[in-house]
Steps between C-alpha positions, in 0.01 A plus 500: 500500500557126506823334394552135414733311731691374196586862411703535822745220423837619374442865592780679682423633848650840585454716811371853467859606578634312195648194676464182294360216708464219245265335254161346574545122479182393680223625727323399819123539488260566788197302390285626789546861386524415132823698466874470451679490837867493398712522186782246508849559367555123477280212383257378767632145464847622606345672800320190623809283457719715726571405860400839639193597299407802716844658460507429126152652462603819682821529297349421159157662495332838485163555665250598234363778723826690427421518124438857382495454122513223241609582145816379323645463852342467843563796729479430874528718809831473684486318831 
């Protein structure tokens, strides 16, 4: 089942253990694979303006491969 990228924005991300991670503010796309790579908890423009982009990306993103279910919320596997 396909989902529009716009449907992800604003959804809350929760682990399968019930821990709230944050809200989807933006996404990073892998154009070679034609898929979402990461869900961002901050706007991408804030990420690119930081001095340490790699650290900010690790702290404020969830790899899309962790997603188990998308409904009213996004459920992801715990790390």
